[in-house]
N, C-alpha and C positions, 0 to 999 in steps of 0.2 A: 504494500500500500504506500502510495506517495502521500506523506503527511503535509506536503506543501509548505514546508518550513524554510526551504532554501532562501537565503537572503534576508530572513526576518531578523529583527533587532530585539534583543532581550536583556533585561536586567534581572539577575538572580542574587538575592542577598543571603547572608549566612552560607556562603558557598566555598569556603576554603577546605571543607571536609564534609563527610557524611552525605546526607540526602540532598543538600543544596549543591554540593560539588557534583554528585552523580547526575542531578538534573541538568546542571550547566553542561556537563560532558555530553549528555544525551542530545541536548539542543545543538551543541557544536557539531556533533557527528551528523546531524540532519542538515547542516549548512547554515545554521544561524550565526550571526555575529553577536557575541555575548559580552556583557559587562558583569563581572562578579565582584562580590563585596564580602569583606570580613573586617572586624575591628583590629586584627593583627596585620600590620602592613607587610611584614616579611612573609608571613604565611600566604597571604592573598597574592602577592607578587609571584611566589613560587608556584602556586596553584595555576595562575594564569599562564605562566611560562610552560608548565607541564601540559596543560590542555591545548595550547597552541601547537606544541610540538607533536602531540598525539593526533590531533584532529585536522590540523591545517587551517582551522578557522581563525578569525580575528577574535581574540579574547583579551579583555582589558581588566586589570585588577584595580579595584578602588577601595582603599582602606576607609573605615569609618564605623563608629558605634551607633547602630540604629536606635538605641535607647535614648540617645541625646536628641532633643527636640528639633534642632536645625539640620541634623545630618541627613535624614531621609530626603529632604528637598534638594540638598546639594548632590547626593548620589544620583538622583534622577536627572538633575540638570547636567551633571558631568557625563552620564551615560548617553543622554540624548545628543549632547554636543559631539561626543566622540563617534557615535554610531549614525548620526544624521537623522535621529528620531527614535521612536520606541513603539514596538508592536506588542511585546510580551513582557509581563511583569510577574516575577515569582517572589512573593513576600515570605521570608523565612528567617527565623532567629533561633538561637539556642533556647532550651527550655529552662524554666525556673527551678530552684533547688527542691529536692524531695523533703518531706517532713509532714507532720500532722498539724492540724488547725491551730492548736494552742502554742505551737513552737514559733509562730511568726508574728512579728510586730507590724505596725502600720508602714514603717519604712520598707520592710521586705515585701509587703503586698504592693506598694507603689512601684518598686523596682520590677516586680513581676508583671505588673500592668503595663509599664513602659516597654518591657521586652516582648510580651506575648499578645498584647492588644494594640497599644498606641503605635508601635513600629509599623504594623500593617496599615493602620489608619493614615499615618503621615505619608507613607510611601505611596499609597493609592491616591491620596489627595494631590500629591505633587505630580503623579504620573498622568492623571486624567487629561490635562490639556494636550499632552503628546499622544495619548491613546486615541483621543477623538480624531486625530489626523490620520490614523492607521486604518486600512481597509480590512485588517484581520486582528483587531485588538483583543487581547485575552489576558486575564489576571488569574493567577492561581495562588491561593494561600495554603501554605503547609502548616497544618495544625497537628492533631493527634486523634486517634480513635477514642481517647479518653473523654471526648465530648459526647460520645454515645454510651460509653461503658466506663465509668470512673475507675481509675487505677489506684489501688491502695498506696497510701503514703505520698501521693502526688496531688494534694488538694489545690495547690496554686495552679498547676497546669489544668486540672480537671475543670476548674471554675472559670478561669480567665480565658482559656481557649474557646470555651463555649460562646463567649461574647464575640470573639472574632468570627466564628462560623455564622453567628447571627448577622453580623455586618455584611459578610460576603453574600449571604442569601438575600439580604435587603437590597444590596447594590445590584444584584442580578435583575431584580424587579425594577429598581429605580432608574437604572441607566441602560436597561436592555434596549430601549427604543433608539439609543445612539449606537447600537451594534457593537457594544463592548460586552464580552462575556466574562462572568465572574464565577469561579468554582473554588471549592476547597477540597483538599486531599488529606485523608486522615490515616497516617501510617500507624501500624502497631509496632511490635518489637522487630527492629531491623539491626543488622550487624554493623553498628556505627560506634564511634568513640563515645558518644553520649550514652548509649545503652550500656557500654562497659562501665561507665562511671556510675550509672544508676544501679547496676548489678553489684558493684563494689560496695555501695551503700547498703544494699540488701544483705550481702554476705556478712557485713559487720554487724547488722542488727540480728541476724539469724545464727551468728557464730558458725558460718559455713564458708564456702569458697565461691569465687566468681564463677568458676566452671560449673559448680553444682547449681547455682542460681540460674545460670543461662539454660542448663539442661531442664530445670524445673519449668521455667517460663516457656521454653520451646514446646513442651508437651501440651500447652494450651491451644496450639494449632493442630487441627486434624492432619496437617501435613507433617507434623512432628519436628518442625524446625522454625527458626526465625527467617525473615526475608533478607534479601541482599539489597544494598543501595541501588544496584542496577535494575532489579525487578521493580523497585519503587519508581525509578526514573523512567522506565518504559511507559508506565501508566501516566506519570506527570507530563511527559512530552506529548503523548497523545491528547490529553485533555487541553493542553495549550494550543495544539495545532489546529489549522483550518479543517483538518479531517474530522474534527469533533465540533463542527460549526453549529450543530443544533443542541449542544449540551451547555446549559448555563444554570446556575443555581444548584449545581450538584454538590453533595457532600459524600465523597467516595472513600470508603475504607479500603486500604491496601494492607491486609492484615492476616492473610493465610487462614482465614476462618476463625480468628481469635475472638472477634465480636460475635456474641451469641444471640443478639436480637434479630427479629424478623424484619424490622423497618430501619 
């Protein structure tokens, strides 16, 4: 299938590693010109260089912390200037820390809101003027399947990401007449650095090992394993592409069957 992505211009945040990196790689392999972002300047420069060498696509590394109020606007501006516009936006950021409700104060809640909610809001708001000029505009928010099935010890992520999904669904309705598609993708447990960090926390709480916790979590999928970043990226790239032109307002779990609900 031709995804019709060749020549499209994309910004992917949180893309120096993990699911963001895999999505940027998938877009580049389909012929997109891609701007990628991370708050670590050295890491994002290395990621951009690696992606360019592997895919032959134009890949631009942009450092910046999306939790800072003025950074999303600047990232979008720089991306559009370097790429000559913007067709695709992938809003992604690292997850908030694990813990139970009573372990977090107001400051920690606010940091999590800036990370998992306001970063999406600010990036989309900044990108809309450019997306309105694109014939194939598409926005994809990377959240978590926890918005459908809360994950123990992740109350910050469970609650705040649900608001992000609500915004994406609302924008699909509000801006649909302008031919801009909005979807959210809800990964479950995938083999990324973030997951190993969460499993290390579980291992400490349960007096076990990271390997034992990973094996235990993998059993929650009928496939008996966690997903790979590449498997996630294949779905993300399709949702972003013109090949999925009649999909908007979708909240798609990429979970290997870990989500047990019907709807």
